C-alpha angles and dihedrals in degrees: 000000000000095000090069097049099038125035111255093245087066098049117093118246092242093064098043103039102076144310118277115253121228095222116137093225124062119234114261108253096189101055117163138154095228112081116232122254088251093057090047092052091045092051092058092059098043088083089062100048095085098046093041091051094049091051094045093049091045090052093051090046090051093046091051093048091049092045097050092044090050089048089048091053093047090050090050091048093050092044088052093050091047092049089048090052091048091049090051092048091048090051090050091049090051092050091049093048092045092049095055092058 
């Protein structure tokens, strides 16, 4: 369109190069067959991701089970102490009410 009306030497390169594609991803400019040093380093540790995540999640699960078990035991202990204290106070109250009569 522009090339007919305006001589090609006056048309900017952006207009005459090619049409823009409507693809959602941009073309890779730095394409090479050799992987980068970052990708090589990352490939070494990909083997350890599965075992590490299993151990990590297992440790978190174990910690949570122990934490909630300990918390339950402490709650049971404090409930037992409070029940014993209430029983002693009730016994004292009965003794005091029976001694008045």
